[in-house]
A tleap script that builds the chain and sets N, CA, C and O, in Angstrom:
source leaprc.protein.ff14SB
mol = sequence {
  NMET GLN ASP LEU TYR SER ARG LEU THR ALA
  LEU ARG ARG PRO ARG LEU LEU ALA ARG SER
  ALA ARG LEU GLY ALA ARG SER TYR CYS ARG
  LYS ARG ASP LEU PRO ARG VAL LEU GLY TYR
  GLY THR LEU PRO ARG PRO ALA VAL ALA ALA
  LEU GLN LEU MET GLU LEU GLU GLN GLY MET
  GLU ASP SER ARG LYS ARG GLY GLU ALA GLY
  TYR SER LEU ILE ARG HIE VAL GLU LEU LEU
  ILE ALA LEU ALA GLY GLU ALA GLU PHE LEU
  GLU ARG LEU GLY SER PRO SER ASP THR GLN
  THR ALA ALA ALA ALA GLY ARG ARG VAL GLU
  GLN ALA THR GLY ILE THR PRO CYS PRO PRO
  VAL SER ALA PRO PRO ALA CALA
}
set mol.1.N position { 63.856 79.949 111.926 }
set mol.1.CA position { 62.833 80.702 112.642 }
set mol.1.C position { 63.216 80.792 114.120 }
set mol.1.O position { 63.687 79.826 114.720 }
set mol.2.N position { 63.003 81.958 114.675 }
set mol.2.CA position { 63.325 82.161 116.085 }
set mol.2.C position { 62.266 81.508 116.964 }
set mol.2.O position { 61.104 81.394 116.574 }
set mol.3.N position { 62.681 81.080 118.156 }
set mol.3.CA position { 61.695 80.553 119.083 }
set mol.3.C position { 60.934 81.701 119.727 }
set mol.3.O position { 61.308 82.866 119.587 }
set mol.4.N position { 59.884 81.367 120.419 }
set mol.4.CA position { 58.982 82.377 120.982 }
set mol.4.C position { 59.685 83.288 121.977 }
set mol.4.O position { 59.472 84.500 121.962 }
set mol.5.N position { 60.519 82.719 122.842 }
set mol.5.CA position { 61.187 83.526 123.864 }
set mol.5.C position { 62.138 84.550 123.253 }
set mol.5.O position { 62.193 85.695 123.702 }
set mol.6.N position { 62.880 84.146 122.240 }
set mol.6.CA position { 63.809 85.101 121.630 }
set mol.6.C position { 63.055 86.173 120.852 }
set mol.6.O position { 63.503 87.318 120.790 }
set mol.7.N position { 61.917 85.818 120.257 }
set mol.7.CA position { 61.109 86.824 119.562 }
set mol.7.C position { 60.536 87.845 120.544 }
set mol.7.O position { 60.478 89.038 120.250 }
set mol.8.N position { 60.116 87.365 121.710 }
set mol.8.CA position { 59.569 88.285 122.712 }
set mol.8.C position { 60.643 89.218 123.262 }
set mol.8.O position { 60.389 90.405 123.465 }
set mol.9.N position { 61.830 88.694 123.502 }
set mol.9.CA position { 62.898 89.537 124.056 }
set mol.9.C position { 63.460 90.488 123.017 }
set mol.9.O position { 64.004 91.533 123.375 }
set mol.10.N position { 63.343 90.155 121.735 }
set mol.10.CA position { 63.864 91.024 120.676 }
set mol.10.C position { 62.889 92.139 120.307 }
set mol.10.O position { 63.236 93.025 119.526 }
set mol.11.N position { 61.698 92.109 120.845 }
set mol.11.CA position { 60.684 93.099 120.523 }
set mol.11.C position { 61.092 94.469 121.067 }
set mol.11.O position { 61.304 94.621 122.270 }
set mol.12.N position { 61.200 95.455 120.194 }
set mol.12.CA position { 61.575 96.819 120.596 }
set mol.12.C position { 60.493 97.787 120.139 }
set mol.12.O position { 60.145 97.843 118.960 }
set mol.13.N position { 59.975 98.539 121.085 }
set mol.13.CA position { 58.938 99.519 120.804 }
set mol.13.C position { 59.305 100.835 121.487 }
set mol.13.O position { 60.145 100.856 122.387 }
set mol.14.N position { 58.669 101.943 121.057 }
set mol.14.CA position { 58.963 103.230 121.708 }
set mol.14.C position { 58.731 103.156 123.216 }
set mol.14.O position { 57.887 102.399 123.696 }
set mol.15.N position { 59.480 103.941 123.929 }
set mol.15.CA position { 59.478 103.894 125.392 }
set mol.15.C position { 58.083 104.096 125.987 }
set mol.15.O position { 57.715 103.416 126.945 }
set mol.16.N position { 57.313 105.015 125.432 }
set mol.16.CA position { 55.981 105.280 125.975 }
set mol.16.C position { 55.063 104.067 125.811 }
set mol.16.O position { 54.313 103.728 126.726 }
set mol.17.N position { 55.120 103.420 124.657 }
set mol.17.CA position { 54.306 102.219 124.440 }
set mol.17.C position { 54.740 101.091 125.377 }
set mol.17.O position { 53.899 100.424 125.979 }
set mol.18.N position { 56.044 100.881 125.499 }
set mol.18.CA position { 56.548 99.809 126.354 }
set mol.18.C position { 56.192 100.051 127.814 }
set mol.18.O position { 55.811 99.124 128.529 }
set mol.19.N position { 56.315 101.289 128.252 }
set mol.19.CA position { 55.995 101.601 129.646 }
set mol.19.C position { 54.498 101.430 129.914 }
set mol.19.O position { 54.106 100.914 130.961 }
set mol.20.N position { 53.676 101.860 128.980 }
set mol.20.CA position { 52.231 101.687 129.127 }
set mol.20.C position { 51.866 100.209 129.214 }
set mol.20.O position { 51.005 99.820 130.003 }
set mol.21.N position { 52.522 99.394 128.402 }
set mol.21.CA position { 52.241 97.954 128.421 }
set mol.21.C position { 52.667 97.331 129.751 }
set mol.21.O position { 51.950 96.495 130.300 }
set mol.22.N position { 53.821 97.728 130.267 }
set mol.22.CA position { 54.270 97.179 131.549 }
set mol.22.C position { 53.316 97.551 132.674 }
set mol.22.O position { 52.998 96.723 133.528 }
set mol.23.N position { 52.862 98.799 132.672 }
set mol.23.CA position { 51.929 99.235 133.719 }
set mol.23.C position { 50.580 98.526 133.584 }
set mol.23.O position { 49.988 98.119 134.583 }
set mol.24.N position { 50.104 98.382 132.369 }
set mol.24.CA position { 48.822 97.718 132.142 }
set mol.24.C position { 48.876 96.232 132.426 }
set mol.24.O position { 47.873 95.636 132.817 }
set mol.25.N position { 50.045 95.623 132.231 }
set mol.25.CA position { 50.187 94.181 132.450 }
set mol.25.C position { 50.020 93.819 133.916 }
set mol.25.O position { 49.747 92.663 134.239 }
set mol.26.N position { 50.177 94.780 134.796 }
set mol.26.CA position { 49.988 94.509 136.231 }
set mol.26.C position { 48.559 94.090 136.538 }
set mol.26.O position { 48.321 93.291 137.444 }
set mol.27.N position { 47.611 94.626 135.787 }
set mol.27.CA position { 46.206 94.290 136.041 }
set mol.27.C position { 45.631 93.392 134.954 }
set mol.27.O position { 44.413 93.260 134.832 }
set mol.28.N position { 46.512 92.773 134.162 }
set mol.28.CA position { 46.063 91.881 133.092 }
set mol.28.C position { 45.451 90.613 133.676 }
set mol.28.O position { 46.020 89.987 134.570 }
set mol.29.N position { 44.303 90.252 133.163 }
set mol.29.CA position { 43.616 89.024 133.561 }
set mol.29.C position { 43.307 88.250 132.279 }
set mol.29.O position { 42.528 88.699 131.438 }
set mol.30.N position { 43.916 87.111 132.149 }
set mol.30.CA position { 43.816 86.315 130.922 }
set mol.30.C position { 42.366 86.006 130.559 }
set mol.30.O position { 41.960 86.181 129.410 }
set mol.31.N position { 41.591 85.551 131.531 }
set mol.31.CA position { 40.206 85.153 131.256 }
set mol.31.C position { 39.332 86.350 130.874 }
set mol.31.O position { 38.387 86.204 130.100 }
set mol.32.N position { 39.635 87.499 131.398 }
set mol.32.CA position { 38.834 88.686 131.132 }
set mol.32.C position { 39.297 89.419 129.874 }
set mol.32.O position { 38.472 89.825 129.056 }
set mol.33.N position { 40.605 89.590 129.717 }
set mol.33.CA position { 41.129 90.477 128.678 }
set mol.33.C position { 41.429 89.800 127.342 }
set mol.33.O position { 41.240 90.403 126.285 }
set mol.34.N position { 41.891 88.560 127.385 }
set mol.34.CA position { 42.296 87.903 126.139 }
set mol.34.C position { 41.149 87.716 125.151 }
set mol.34.O position { 41.345 87.954 123.960 }
set mol.35.N position { 39.954 87.299 125.591 }
set mol.35.CA position { 38.859 87.178 124.618 }
set mol.35.C position { 38.514 88.512 123.948 }
set mol.35.O position { 38.163 88.545 122.769 }
set mol.36.N position { 38.612 89.592 124.692 }
set mol.36.CA position { 38.311 90.907 124.120 }
set mol.36.C position { 39.343 91.302 123.073 }
set mol.36.O position { 39.000 91.923 122.068 }
set mol.37.N position { 40.596 90.950 123.300 }
set mol.37.CA position { 41.664 91.346 122.390 }
set mol.37.C position { 41.724 90.440 121.165 }
set mol.37.O position { 41.870 90.925 120.043 }
set mol.38.N position { 41.611 89.118 121.373 }
set mol.38.CA position { 41.728 88.172 120.254 }
set mol.38.C position { 40.401 87.855 119.580 }
set mol.38.O position { 40.382 87.374 118.447 }
set mol.39.N position { 39.325 88.111 120.241 }
set mol.39.CA position { 38.025 87.715 119.724 }
set mol.39.C position { 37.461 86.626 120.624 }
set mol.39.O position { 38.210 85.812 121.165 }
set mol.40.N position { 36.187 86.611 120.779 }
set mol.40.CA position { 35.561 85.689 121.712 }
set mol.40.C position { 35.587 84.271 121.192 }
set mol.40.O position { 35.579 84.036 119.983 }
set mol.41.N position { 35.618 83.353 122.089 }
set mol.41.CA position { 35.693 81.928 121.784 }
set mol.41.C position { 36.509 81.265 122.876 }
set mol.41.O position { 36.713 81.835 123.948 }
set mol.42.N position { 36.970 80.065 122.597 }
set mol.42.CA position { 37.782 79.380 123.594 }
set mol.42.C position { 39.155 80.022 123.672 }
set mol.42.O position { 39.701 80.476 122.666 }
set mol.43.N position { 39.702 80.055 124.871 }
set mol.43.CA position { 41.022 80.645 125.062 }
set mol.43.C position { 42.098 79.715 124.503 }
set mol.43.O position { 42.119 78.527 124.827 }
set mol.44.N position { 42.990 80.248 123.666 }
set mol.44.CA position { 44.077 79.408 123.173 }
set mol.44.C position { 45.122 79.193 124.251 }
set mol.44.O position { 45.135 79.912 125.251 }
set mol.45.N position { 45.986 78.231 124.068 }
set mol.45.CA position { 47.107 78.007 124.975 }
set mol.45.C position { 47.990 79.248 124.973 }
set mol.45.O position { 47.993 80.001 124.000 }
set mol.46.N position { 48.732 79.469 126.042 }
set mol.46.CA position { 49.530 80.697 126.160 }
set mol.46.C position { 50.499 80.939 125.002 }
set mol.46.O position { 50.614 82.070 124.531 }
set mol.47.N position { 51.191 79.913 124.539 }
set mol.47.CA position { 52.148 80.106 123.443 }
set mol.47.C position { 51.435 80.473 122.148 }
set mol.47.O position { 51.911 81.329 121.402 }
set mol.48.N position { 50.311 79.843 121.877 }
set mol.48.CA position { 49.531 80.139 120.681 }
set mol.48.C position { 48.986 81.565 120.766 }
set mol.48.O position { 49.022 82.312 119.788 }
set mol.49.N position { 48.485 81.932 121.938 }
set mol.49.CA position { 47.964 83.285 122.132 }
set mol.49.C position { 49.072 84.314 121.933 }
set mol.49.O position { 48.849 85.350 121.308 }
set mol.50.N position { 50.259 84.038 122.456 }
set mol.50.CA position { 51.376 84.972 122.302 }
set mol.50.C position { 51.748 85.145 120.835 }
set mol.50.O position { 52.031 86.261 120.397 }
set mol.51.N position { 51.753 84.058 120.073 }
set mol.51.CA position { 52.062 84.161 118.643 }
set mol.51.C position { 51.001 84.971 117.899 }
set mol.51.O position { 51.331 85.797 117.049 }
set mol.52.N position { 49.729 84.734 118.218 }
set mol.52.CA position { 48.651 85.497 117.582 }
set mol.52.C position { 48.769 86.974 117.939 }
set mol.52.O position { 48.604 87.840 117.080 }
set mol.53.N position { 49.056 87.257 119.205 }
set mol.53.CA position { 49.200 88.647 119.638 }
set mol.53.C position { 50.391 89.309 118.958 }
set mol.53.O position { 50.322 90.485 118.600 }
set mol.54.N position { 51.479 88.571 118.775 }
set mol.54.CA position { 52.649 89.142 118.115 }
set mol.54.C position { 52.343 89.497 116.663 }
set mol.54.O position { 52.799 90.529 116.172 }
set mol.55.N position { 51.576 88.655 115.972 }
set mol.55.CA position { 51.198 88.956 114.588 }
set mol.55.C position { 50.311 90.200 114.518 }
set mol.55.O position { 50.529 91.077 113.683 }
set mol.56.N position { 49.315 90.270 115.396 }
set mol.56.CA position { 48.429 91.433 115.418 }
set mol.56.C position { 49.190 92.707 115.769 }
set mol.56.O position { 48.977 93.757 115.164 }
set mol.57.N position { 50.079 92.599 116.755 }
set mol.57.CA position { 50.845 93.767 117.195 }
set mol.57.C position { 51.806 94.232 116.114 }
set mol.57.O position { 52.023 95.434 115.961 }
set mol.58.N position { 52.389 93.296 115.356 }
set mol.58.CA position { 53.294 93.688 114.270 }
set mol.58.C position { 52.536 94.477 113.205 }
set mol.58.O position { 53.063 95.434 112.638 }
set mol.59.N position { 51.304 94.071 112.941 }
set mol.59.CA position { 50.473 94.828 112.012 }
set mol.59.C position { 50.198 96.236 112.517 }
set mol.59.O position { 50.221 97.194 111.744 }
set mol.60.N position { 49.937 96.360 113.808 }
set mol.60.CA position { 49.718 97.684 114.398 }
set mol.60.C position { 50.999 98.527 114.342 }
set mol.60.O position { 50.944 99.727 114.076 }
set mol.61.N position { 52.136 97.900 114.590 }
set mol.61.CA position { 53.412 98.612 114.536 }
set mol.61.C position { 53.695 99.108 113.120 }
set mol.61.O position { 54.173 100.227 112.936 }
set mol.62.N position { 53.402 98.284 112.129 }
set mol.62.CA position { 53.579 98.707 110.741 }
set mol.62.C position { 52.662 99.891 110.415 }
set mol.62.O position { 53.080 100.840 109.752 }
set mol.63.N position { 51.413 99.829 110.883 }
set mol.63.CA position { 50.475 100.942 110.673 }
set mol.63.C position { 50.967 102.211 111.353 }
set mol.63.O position { 50.847 103.303 110.798 }
set mol.64.N position { 51.520 102.071 112.553 }
set mol.64.CA position { 52.040 103.226 113.282 }
set mol.64.C position { 53.201 103.867 112.521 }
set mol.64.O position { 53.266 105.088 112.383 }
set mol.65.N position { 54.108 103.036 112.033 }
set mol.65.CA position { 55.273 103.560 111.319 }
set mol.65.C position { 54.891 104.221 110.002 }
set mol.65.O position { 55.526 105.192 109.590 }
set mol.66.N position { 53.856 103.703 109.336 }
set mol.66.CA position { 53.408 104.301 108.075 }
set mol.66.C position { 52.531 105.526 108.288 }
set mol.66.O position { 52.272 106.274 107.346 }
set mol.67.N position { 52.075 105.735 109.512 }
set mol.67.CA position { 51.226 106.885 109.802 }
set mol.67.C position { 49.830 106.754 109.228 }
set mol.67.O position { 49.232 107.747 108.812 }
set mol.68.N position { 49.309 105.552 109.203 }
set mol.68.CA position { 47.983 105.314 108.640 }
set mol.68.C position { 46.898 105.957 109.491 }
set mol.68.O position { 47.015 106.054 110.713 }
set mol.69.N position { 45.844 106.392 108.820 }
set mol.69.CA position { 44.745 107.048 109.523 }
set mol.69.C position { 43.976 106.076 110.411 }
set mol.69.O position { 43.399 106.492 111.415 }
set mol.70.N position { 43.958 104.800 110.065 }
set mol.70.CA position { 43.219 103.805 110.832 }
set mol.70.C position { 43.970 103.277 112.047 }
set mol.70.O position { 43.457 102.419 112.765 }
set mol.71.N position { 45.183 103.779 112.286 }
set mol.71.CA position { 45.967 103.314 113.429 }
set mol.71.C position { 45.301 103.753 114.726 }
set mol.71.O position { 44.894 104.906 114.872 }
set mol.72.N position { 45.195 102.806 115.673 }
set mol.72.CA position { 44.603 103.106 116.969 }
set mol.72.C position { 45.649 102.883 118.061 }
set mol.72.O position { 46.082 101.755 118.296 }
set mol.73.N position { 46.039 103.945 118.711 }
set mol.73.CA position { 47.007 103.850 119.794 }
set mol.73.C position { 46.454 102.996 120.934 }
set mol.73.O position { 47.189 102.222 121.548 }
set mol.74.N position { 45.176 103.136 121.212 }
set mol.74.CA position { 44.549 102.377 122.288 }
set mol.74.C position { 44.600 100.884 121.984 }
set mol.74.O position { 44.930 100.086 122.861 }
set mol.75.N position { 44.278 100.504 120.762 }
set mol.75.CA position { 44.321 99.093 120.367 }
set mol.75.C position { 45.756 98.562 120.442 }
set mol.75.O position { 45.981 97.425 120.858 }
set mol.76.N position { 46.723 99.390 120.038 }
set mol.76.CA position { 48.125 98.983 120.078 }
set mol.76.C position { 48.562 98.724 121.518 }
set mol.76.O position { 49.228 97.726 121.792 }
set mol.77.N position { 48.197 99.603 122.427 }
set mol.77.CA position { 48.548 99.418 123.833 }
set mol.77.C position { 47.843 98.185 124.398 }
set mol.77.O position { 48.440 97.441 125.175 }
set mol.78.N position { 46.578 97.955 124.019 }
set mol.78.CA position { 45.864 96.755 124.469 }
set mol.78.C position { 46.599 95.488 124.031 }
set mol.78.O position { 46.737 94.547 124.813 }
set mol.79.N position { 47.065 95.463 122.793 }
set mol.79.CA position { 47.793 94.300 122.291 }
set mol.79.C position { 49.104 94.107 123.041 }
set mol.79.O position { 49.474 92.981 123.374 }
set mol.80.N position { 49.804 95.201 123.306 }
set mol.80.CA position { 51.070 95.101 124.038 }
set mol.80.C position { 50.853 94.649 125.481 }
set mol.80.O position { 51.653 93.885 126.021 }
set mol.81.N position { 49.782 95.115 126.098 }
set mol.81.CA position { 49.464 94.679 127.464 }
set mol.81.C position { 49.189 93.174 127.475 }
set mol.81.O position { 49.714 92.448 128.318 }
set mol.82.N position { 48.366 92.716 126.537 }
set mol.82.CA position { 48.053 91.292 126.467 }
set mol.82.C position { 49.311 90.478 126.175 }
set mol.82.O position { 49.496 89.397 126.734 }
set mol.83.N position { 50.164 90.987 125.311 }
set mol.83.CA position { 51.401 90.286 124.985 }
set mol.83.C position { 52.321 90.202 126.203 }
set mol.83.O position { 52.927 89.161 126.456 }
set mol.84.N position { 52.422 91.288 126.948 }
set mol.84.CA position { 53.241 91.276 128.171 }
set mol.84.C position { 52.647 90.327 129.209 }
set mol.84.O position { 53.383 89.620 129.897 }
set mol.85.N position { 51.322 90.311 129.323 }
set mol.85.CA position { 50.672 89.410 130.262 }
set mol.85.C position { 50.863 87.955 129.890 }
set mol.85.O position { 51.108 87.118 130.759 }
set mol.86.N position { 50.755 87.643 128.604 }
set mol.86.CA position { 50.963 86.266 128.160 }
set mol.86.C position { 52.422 85.853 128.324 }
set mol.86.O position { 52.707 84.702 128.654 }
set mol.87.N position { 53.345 86.784 128.097 }
set mol.87.CA position { 54.770 86.478 128.284 }
set mol.87.C position { 55.050 86.158 129.751 }
set mol.87.O position { 55.816 85.243 130.054 }
set mol.88.N position { 54.436 86.906 130.654 }
set mol.88.CA position { 54.607 86.636 132.083 }
set mol.88.C position { 53.996 85.282 132.446 }
set mol.88.O position { 54.560 84.530 133.240 }
set mol.89.N position { 52.853 84.985 131.864 }
set mol.89.CA position { 52.186 83.704 132.106 }
set mol.89.C position { 53.077 82.558 131.631 }
set mol.89.O position { 53.219 81.551 132.325 }
set mol.90.N position { 53.677 82.710 130.447 }
set mol.90.CA position { 54.587 81.687 129.925 }
set mol.90.C position { 55.808 81.531 130.818 }
set mol.90.O position { 56.297 80.420 131.025 }
set mol.91.N position { 56.292 82.634 131.340 }
set mol.91.CA position { 57.454 82.589 132.228 }
set mol.91.C position { 57.129 81.812 133.500 }
set mol.91.O position { 57.960 81.056 134.004 }
set mol.92.N position { 55.926 82.000 134.008 }
set mol.92.CA position { 55.506 81.277 135.215 }
set mol.92.C position { 55.341 79.791 134.951 }
set mol.92.O position { 55.535 78.967 135.845 }
set mol.93.N position { 54.981 79.450 133.713 }
set mol.93.CA position { 54.857 78.037 133.370 }
set mol.93.C position { 56.217 77.359 133.341 }
set mol.93.O position { 56.305 76.147 133.537 }
set mol.94.N position { 57.257 78.103 133.105 }
set mol.94.CA position { 58.603 77.536 133.019 }
set mol.94.C position { 59.014 77.370 131.582 }
set mol.94.O position { 58.206 77.524 130.666 }
set mol.95.N position { 60.251 77.060 131.394 }
set mol.95.CA position { 60.771 76.907 130.038 }
set mol.95.C position { 60.236 75.618 129.424 }
set mol.95.O position { 59.975 74.650 130.138 }
set mol.96.N position { 60.071 75.602 128.109 }
set mol.96.CA position { 59.534 74.415 127.451 }
set mol.96.C position { 60.482 73.223 127.503 }
set mol.96.O position { 60.054 72.091 127.277 }
set mol.97.N position { 61.752 73.450 127.792 }
set mol.97.CA position { 62.715 72.352 127.792 }
set mol.97.C position { 62.549 71.413 128.991 }
set mol.97.O position { 62.995 70.267 128.941 }
set mol.98.N position { 61.907 71.891 130.077 }
set mol.98.CA position { 61.756 71.007 131.229 }
set mol.98.C position { 60.445 70.219 131.197 }
set mol.98.O position { 60.120 69.529 132.163 }
set mol.99.N position { 59.694 70.312 130.108 }
set mol.99.CA position { 58.485 69.520 129.919 }
set mol.99.C position { 58.822 68.377 128.977 }
set mol.99.O position { 59.356 68.607 127.891 }
set mol.100.N position { 58.519 67.153 129.375 }
set mol.100.CA position { 58.936 66.006 128.571 }
set mol.100.C position { 57.880 65.530 127.593 }
set mol.100.O position { 58.225 65.029 126.523 }
set mol.101.N position { 56.621 65.668 127.919 }
set mol.101.CA position { 55.576 65.197 127.012 }
set mol.101.C position { 54.512 66.265 126.859 }
set mol.101.O position { 54.413 67.193 127.662 }
set mol.102.N position { 53.721 66.114 125.813 }
set mol.102.CA position { 52.634 67.061 125.584 }
set mol.102.C position { 51.595 66.969 126.680 }
set mol.102.O position { 51.007 67.981 127.062 }
set mol.103.N position { 51.357 65.766 127.195 }
set mol.103.CA position { 50.377 65.596 128.271 }
set mol.103.C position { 50.820 66.357 129.508 }
set mol.103.O position { 50.007 67.005 130.167 }
set mol.104.N position { 52.103 66.282 129.825 }
set mol.104.CA position { 52.608 67.013 130.988 }
set mol.104.C position { 52.456 68.505 130.772 }
set mol.104.O position { 52.130 69.234 131.709 }
set mol.105.N position { 52.689 68.974 129.552 }
set mol.105.CA position { 52.542 70.402 129.269 }
set mol.105.C position { 51.098 70.842 129.454 }
set mol.105.O position { 50.839 71.930 129.969 }
set mol.106.N position { 50.149 69.995 129.035 }
set mol.106.CA position { 48.737 70.324 129.199 }
set mol.106.C position { 48.355 70.436 130.661 }
set mol.106.O position { 47.611 71.339 131.042 }
set mol.107.N position { 48.850 69.536 131.475 }
set mol.107.CA position { 48.549 69.596 132.911 }
set mol.107.C position { 49.160 70.845 133.522 }
set mol.107.O position { 48.553 71.466 134.394 }
set mol.108.N position { 50.341 71.216 133.082 }
set mol.108.CA position { 50.999 72.403 133.636 }
set mol.108.C position { 50.186 73.654 133.324 }
set mol.108.O position { 50.067 74.541 134.169 }
set mol.109.N position { 49.627 73.733 132.120 }
set mol.109.CA position { 48.822 74.893 131.764 }
set mol.109.C position { 47.585 74.950 132.643 }
set mol.109.O position { 47.216 76.017 133.132 }
set mol.110.N position { 46.939 73.796 132.849 }
set mol.110.CA position { 45.743 73.769 133.690 }
set mol.110.C position { 46.074 74.162 135.129 }
set mol.110.O position { 45.297 74.871 135.768 }
set mol.111.N position { 47.215 73.711 135.642 }
set mol.111.CA position { 47.605 74.069 136.999 }
set mol.111.C position { 47.965 75.546 137.090 }
set mol.111.O position { 47.681 76.196 138.096 }
set mol.112.N position { 48.584 76.074 136.048 }
set mol.112.CA position { 49.049 77.458 136.082 }
set mol.112.C position { 47.912 78.458 135.950 }
set mol.112.O position { 48.080 79.625 136.305 }
set mol.113.N position { 46.762 78.034 135.452 }
set mol.113.CA position { 45.664 78.982 135.322 }
set mol.113.C position { 45.235 79.526 136.675 }
set mol.113.O position { 44.643 80.603 136.744 }
set mol.114.N position { 45.517 78.810 137.739 }
set mol.114.CA position { 45.166 79.279 139.072 }
set mol.114.C position { 46.169 80.259 139.654 }
set mol.114.O position { 45.876 80.899 140.664 }
set mol.115.N position { 47.354 80.399 139.044 }
set mol.115.CA position { 48.346 81.282 139.649 }
set mol.115.C position { 48.141 82.740 139.310 }
set mol.115.O position { 48.666 83.612 140.004 }
set mol.116.N position { 47.404 83.024 138.278 }
set mol.116.CA position { 47.206 84.411 137.911 }
set mol.116.C position { 45.741 84.800 138.028 }
set mol.116.O position { 45.066 84.981 137.015 }
set mol.117.N position { 45.248 84.930 139.237 }
set mol.117.CA position { 43.846 85.329 139.366 }
set mol.117.C position { 43.683 86.794 138.953 }
set mol.117.O position { 44.626 87.583 139.010 }
set mol.118.N position { 42.498 87.123 138.549 }
set mol.118.CA position { 42.234 88.513 138.195 }
set mol.118.C position { 42.366 89.374 139.424 }
set mol.118.O position { 41.862 89.019 140.490 }
set mol.119.N position { 43.036 90.502 139.294 }
set mol.119.CA position { 43.135 91.385 140.446 }
set mol.119.C position { 41.769 91.968 140.782 }
set mol.119.O position { 40.954 92.187 139.885 }
set mol.120.N position { 41.512 92.218 142.034 }
set mol.120.CA position { 40.210 92.799 142.392 }
set mol.120.C position { 40.087 94.200 141.817 }
set mol.120.O position { 41.044 94.974 141.818 }
set mol.121.N position { 38.921 94.505 141.337 }
set mol.121.CA position { 38.656 95.830 140.791 }
set mol.121.C position { 38.241 96.731 141.936 }
set mol.121.O position { 37.239 96.486 142.608 }
set mol.122.N position { 39.011 97.757 142.144 }
set mol.122.CA position { 38.687 98.662 143.252 }
set mol.122.C position { 37.732 99.731 142.763 }
set mol.122.O position { 37.790 100.164 141.611 }
set mol.123.N position { 36.865 100.142 143.644 }
set mol.123.CA position { 35.896 101.180 143.318 }
set mol.123.C position { 36.606 102.525 143.216 }
set mol.123.O position { 37.555 102.776 143.959 }
set mol.124.N position { 36.164 103.395 142.306 }
set mol.124.CA position { 36.799 104.714 142.223 }
set mol.124.C position { 36.584 105.500 143.512 }
set mol.124.O position { 35.559 105.329 144.173 }
set mol.125.N position { 37.518 106.345 143.875 }
set mol.125.CA position { 37.376 107.101 145.106 }
set mol.125.C position { 36.167 108.047 145.042 }
set mol.125.O position { 35.865 108.643 144.008 }
set mol.126.N position { 35.513 108.154 146.155 }
set mol.126.CA position { 34.339 109.047 146.227 }
set mol.126.C position { 34.801 110.492 146.192 }
set mol.126.O position { 35.808 110.858 146.800 }
set mol.127.N position { 34.048 111.301 145.473 }
set mol.127.CA position { 34.429 112.719 145.337 }
set mol.127.C position { 33.905 113.570 146.464 }
set mol.127.O position { 34.143 114.778 146.487 }
savepdb mol mol.pdb
quit
């Protein structure tokens, strides 16, 4: 089985979907967006969330390729945005090889939650 980082880097999607996800990931806020995408409840750890998002996104990709009527482009882009945001969050945490114990990893996640604050929502321009 591939590790999480190699699975994320091996992910290939059409250019329009990938570009939309990169642009949307700029305003991704874990606390705001992840519960909406995965379902409400406690937020999972970043690696667990990334794995869940990859499974959901693979299902959407299969639906897209089969041309199913229930395929939602908006939902697919939302999943890709969340996946890109979680991948960036994992990157900021550092590689798993430099963490020696599970306790240290838990503290790192708690410390890292402060590095990605939600971007301020700007008001639409007045007409």
